[in-house]
C-alpha positions as CSV (number, residue, x, y, z in Angstrom):
1,M,0.0,0.0,0.0
2,N,1.2,3.6,-0.8
3,K,2.9,5.3,2.2
4,G,0.9,8.5,1.5
5,L,-2.4,6.6,1.6
6,I,-1.5,5.0,4.9
7,L,-0.6,8.4,6.3
8,I,-4.0,9.8,5.2
9,K,-5.8,6.9,6.8
10,V,-3.9,7.2,10.1
11,L,-4.4,11.0,10.3
12,T,-8.1,10.6,9.5
13,K,-8.7,8.0,12.2
14,A,-6.6,9.9,14.8
15,L,-7.7,13.5,14.1
16,G,-10.9,13.4,12.1
17,T,-11.4,14.3,8.5
18,G,-11.1,18.1,8.8
19,A,-8.0,18.1,11.0
20,A,-6.3,15.5,8.8
21,A,-7.0,17.6,5.7
22,A,-5.6,20.7,7.4
23,A,-2.5,18.9,8.5
24,L,-1.8,17.6,5.0
25,V,-2.4,21.0,3.4
26,M,-0.1,22.8,5.9
27,G,2.6,20.2,5.4
28,T,2.4,20.8,1.7
29,A,2.5,24.6,2.1
30,F,5.6,24.5,4.3
31,S,7.5,22.2,2.0
32,A,6.7,24.4,-1.0
33,Q,8.4,27.4,0.6
34,A,11.9,26.1,-0.2
35,G,12.3,28.1,-3.4
36,P,12.3,31.8,-4.0
37,Q,9.0,33.7,-3.4
38,V,9.6,35.6,-6.7
39,T,7.5,38.7,-6.3
40,A,9.2,41.4,-8.3
41,K,8.5,44.5,-10.4
42,A,10.4,46.2,-13.2
43,N,10.2,50.0,-12.9
44,V,9.9,52.4,-15.9
45,P,13.3,54.0,-16.8
46,Y,13.7,57.5,-15.4
47,L,16.1,60.5,-15.9
48,S,18.1,61.9,-13.0
49,G,21.3,64.0,-13.1
50,G,22.0,63.5,-16.8
51,R,21.7,59.7,-16.5
52,V,18.9,57.3,-17.5
53,Y,18.2,54.7,-14.7
54,A,16.6,51.3,-15.0
55,S,15.6,49.5,-11.7
56,A,13.7,46.6,-10.4
57,T,12.4,45.7,-7.0
58,L,12.5,42.2,-5.5
59,W,10.2,41.5,-2.4
60,G,11.3,38.8,0.0
61,P,12.2,36.9,1.8
62,N,14.1,34.8,-0.8
63,P,16.7,32.1,-0.2
64,V,20.5,32.8,-0.4
65,G,21.7,32.8,-3.9
66,T,18.7,34.6,-5.5
67,K,19.9,37.2,-8.0
68,L,18.0,40.1,-9.5
69,C,19.3,41.1,-12.9
70,V,18.3,44.5,-14.5
71,Y,18.8,45.5,-18.1
72,L,18.3,48.9,-19.7
73,N,17.5,48.4,-23.3
74,T,17.1,50.9,-26.1
75,Q,14.9,50.4,-29.2
76,H,16.6,50.1,-32.6
77,P,14.7,50.6,-35.9
78,Y,16.3,47.6,-37.7
79,T,17.4,45.1,-35.0
80,P,16.1,43.8,-31.7
81,D,16.5,46.0,-28.6
82,I,20.1,46.8,-27.7
83,T,21.2,46.5,-24.0
84,V,23.1,49.6,-23.0
85,A,23.4,48.9,-19.3
86,S,23.0,45.7,-17.2
87,G,23.9,44.2,-13.9
88,C,23.0,41.4,-11.5
89,K,23.0,41.5,-7.7
90,S,22.4,38.8,-5.1
91,L,19.5,39.9,-3.0
92,N,17.2,38.6,-0.3
93,A,14.9,41.6,-1.0
94,G,15.5,45.1,-2.3
95,T,16.0,47.2,-5.4
96,H,18.8,47.0,-7.9
97,R,19.5,49.7,-10.6
98,V,21.7,50.3,-13.5
99,S,22.3,53.5,-15.5
100,V,23.8,55.0,-18.6
101,K,24.6,58.6,-19.6
102,K,21.6,60.2,-21.2
103,P,21.7,59.6,-25.0
104,A,20.9,62.4,-27.5
105,C,17.6,60.6,-28.1
106,G,16.4,57.1,-27.2
107,N,13.3,55.0,-26.6
108,M,14.2,52.9,-23.6
109,T,12.7,50.1,-21.5
110,T,13.6,48.1,-18.4
111,Y,13.8,44.3,-18.5
112,A,14.4,42.4,-15.3
113,A,14.8,38.7,-14.3
114,V,15.1,36.8,-11.0
115,V,17.5,33.9,-11.2
116,Y,17.8,31.1,-8.6
117,K,20.3,28.2,-8.9
118,G,20.9,29.1,-12.6
119,K,17.2,29.0,-13.5
120,T,15.1,32.0,-14.4
121,K,12.1,32.2,-12.0
122,W,10.6,35.5,-13.1
123,T,10.9,38.0,-15.9
124,G,9.3,41.4,-16.4
125,S,9.6,44.5,-18.5
126,T,8.2,47.9,-18.8
127,K,6.7,50.1,-21.6
128,Y,9.1,52.2,-23.6
129,K,9.9,55.7,-22.5
130,L,11.4,58.4,-24.8
131,F,14.4,60.4,-23.7
132,C,15.5,63.3,-25.9
């Protein structure tokens, strides 16, 4: 007989149906928290002090080894977007930003990714914003 089925029968007899179901659900919820929470947001690029900044915010807590990567991309008429600034930072929670000197004119966007153990767990991007 399956060990999981035996556990369910024992819990049901000992605790009753409702308590057994609650115990199983809570056990599943606690074991699911081993990975990153991955609640993040890419922020629209902004101009400050002659530089264009791209930033993203990662809410936590997240396990050690979680990285937040931020890319500032500019639109090109004939090719895919070009990354003009990028950076990754190991964070439990917080904001990471990158910047570049303000171009003469450029349509820019923020792209961000959360990476844990070499796997991308979340990606997000913003609408384009024109800087001239």
